[in-house]
C-alpha positions in Angstrom: -82.8 19.7 -77.6 -84.9 21.1 -79.9 -81.8 22.1 -81.7 -80.5 18.6 -81.5 -83.4 17.1 -82.5 -83.1 17.7 -86.6 -79.4 16.8 -86.1 -80.5 13.4 -84.7 -82.9 12.9 -87.3 -80.8 13.6 -90.3 -77.9 11.4 -88.5 -80.5 8.6 -88.6 -81.4 9.0 -92.1 -77.5 8.6 -93.2 -76.7 5.5 -91.0 -78.3 2.7 -93.5 -76.7 4.7 -96.6 -73.1 4.3 -94.7 -73.8 0.8 -93.5 -74.8 0.0 -97.1 -71.9 1.2 -98.5 -69.8 -0.7 -96.1 -71.5 -3.9 -96.9 -71.2 -3.6 -100.7 -67.2 -4.5 -100.0 -68.1 -7.7 -98.9 -69.8 -11.2 -100.2 -71.4 -13.8 -98.0 -71.3 -17.0 -99.7 -71.6 -20.7 -98.4 -70.8 -19.5 -94.9 -67.4 -17.5 -95.8 -67.0 -13.7 -95.8 -65.1 -12.6 -98.7 -63.7 -8.8 -98.6 -62.5 -7.0 -101.8 -59.0 -6.4 -102.1 -58.4 -5.7 -105.4 -59.8 -3.8 -108.4 -58.8 -3.8 -111.9 -59.4 -1.5 -114.4 -58.8 -2.4 -118.3 -56.9 -0.1 -120.2 -57.7 -1.6 -123.2 -61.1 -2.1 -122.6 -64.6 -0.4 -120.4 -63.9 -3.8 -118.4 -63.7 -4.0 -114.5 -63.2 -6.4 -112.2 -63.0 -6.6 -108.8 -61.5 -9.5 -106.8 -62.9 -10.9 -103.4 -60.7 -12.9 -101.1 -61.6 -14.6 -97.5 -59.6 -12.8 -94.6 -56.1 -14.7 -95.2 -56.4 -15.1 -98.9 -55.2 -12.9 -101.8 -54.5 -12.8 -105.5 -51.4 -14.6 -105.1 -52.3 -17.6 -102.5 -55.9 -18.3 -102.5 -58.2 -21.7 -102.4 -61.5 -19.5 -103.2 -62.5 -16.6 -104.6 -65.4 -14.7 -105.8 -64.8 -12.2 -108.8 -67.5 -9.4 -110.0 -66.9 -8.1 -113.5 -68.8 -5.2 -115.4 -68.8 -5.7 -119.0 -70.3 -2.3 -120.3 -70.6 -3.5 -123.7 -72.4 -6.4 -123.3 -76.2 -5.8 -123.3 -77.0 -9.5 -123.4 -76.6 -11.4 -120.5 -77.9 -15.0 -121.9 -76.2 -14.6 -125.0 -73.3 -13.9 -123.7 -73.5 -16.4 -121.4 -73.9 -18.6 -124.3 -70.2 -17.7 -126.0 -69.0 -19.0 -122.5 -70.6 -22.1 -122.9 -69.1 -22.3 -126.7 -65.9 -21.6 -125.5 -66.2 -24.3 -122.9 -67.1 -26.8 -125.0 -64.0 -26.4 -127.3 -61.7 -26.2 -124.8 -60.3 -29.7 -123.8 -59.0 -28.4 -120.4 -62.8 -27.2 -119.5 -65.4 -29.3 -118.3 -69.1 -28.3 -118.5 -71.1 -29.1 -115.5 -74.5 -27.2 -115.9 -75.9 -24.2 -117.8 -79.4 -22.8 -116.7 -80.9 -19.5 -118.3 -83.6 -17.8 -117.0 -85.3 -15.6 -119.8 -87.9 -14.0 -117.6 -85.0 -12.5 -115.2 -82.6 -12.4 -118.2 -79.8 -14.2 -115.8 -77.8 -17.2 -116.8 -75.9 -19.1 -114.6 -73.1 -22.0 -115.7 -70.9 -24.1 -113.9 -68.0 -25.7 -115.1 -64.3 -27.7 -114.2 -60.7 -26.1 -115.0 -57.9 -28.1 -115.3 -54.5 -26.1 -115.1 -50.8 -26.4 -114.2 -49.2 -24.0 -112.6 -45.7 -23.8 -110.7 -45.6 -28.1 -111.5 -48.6 -28.6 -109.6 -52.0 -29.6 -111.3 -55.2 -28.2 -110.4 -59.1 -28.3 -110.7 -60.5 -25.0 -110.8 -64.3 -25.6 -109.8 -66.1 -22.1 -111.2 -69.7 -21.2 -111.0 -70.7 -17.9 -112.9 -73.8 -15.4 -112.6 -74.5 -13.1 -115.7 -77.3 -10.5 -115.6 -78.1 -7.4 -116.7 -76.7 -4.4 -115.2 -79.3 -1.9 -113.7 -78.0 1.0 -116.7 -76.1 -0.8 -119.2 -74.0 -4.1 -120.2 -73.7 -7.1 -117.8 -72.6 -8.0 -114.2 -70.9 -11.2 -113.9 -70.4 -12.6 -111.0 -67.9 -15.5 -110.4 -67.1 -18.2 -107.6 -63.8 -20.0 -108.1 -62.5 -22.7 -105.9 -59.2 -24.5 -105.9 -58.6 -28.2 -105.7 -55.3 -29.7 -106.1 -54.4 -33.2 -106.6 -51.7 -35.4 -107.0 -53.6 -38.8 -107.2 -56.2 -40.5 -109.5 -58.2 -41.0 -105.9 -57.7 -37.6 -105.2 -59.6 -36.4 -108.9 -62.1 -39.4 -107.6 -62.9 -37.2 -104.4 -62.6 -34.1 -106.2 -65.4 -35.2 -108.4 -67.6 -36.3 -105.2 -67.3 -33.0 -103.6 -68.1 -31.2 -106.9 -71.2 -33.3 -107.7 -72.3 -33.2 -104.2 -72.3 -29.2 -104.1 -72.6 -28.1 -107.5 -76.5 -27.6 -107.5 -76.7 -25.8 -104.1 -73.9 -23.7 -104.8 -75.8 -22.8 -108.0 -78.9 -21.9 -106.3 -76.9 -20.0 -103.7 -75.5 -17.9 -106.8 -78.9 -17.3 -108.4 -80.4 -15.8 -105.3 -77.3 -13.8 -104.5 -77.4 -10.3 -104.9 -74.0 -8.7 -107.0 -73.1 -6.1 -105.1 -72.2 -2.5 -106.7 -69.1 -2.6 -109.0 -65.8 -0.3 -107.5 -64.4 1.5 -110.3 -61.4 3.3 -108.5 -58.2 1.3 -107.7 -58.1 0.6 -104.2 -55.8 2.4 -101.9 
């Protein structure tokens, strides 16, 4: 028994590390669990993108998704978020909903609507992006996207009411959501 006691003790120390690594691949947001399904390691820049989807969805078919992007060369998250704000203001297919900055915590959150046409269908994509400083270097961006398909003016009105009713709540959830560690290798 004395020989097993150190082994059991060391196993107990490693269990939290194992559990933490497994949970790093899931993001819980608004009663849904998003699982890491793809990583994109850009060849031209050092940007790393992790894409999370719900159980039955993927990169090719999704209604909501979460992306985590790591920009090692962007060291000021507030300035980086302001650049997105400027881009939104200039593009016709984008509509700024809300932009919040917390200079003490060095975090910015921005929400906007995007209008796209794909495969002869028109969509609104509701986006929320959280910008925060990476613990070592660069900026992390946590992005939630929800896709809305519409065909009529009544559906557009319903989407606008839905987005208006959820925006503040979703932004608050995004602010407190911990960004998981970035996965910097290809998934099997």
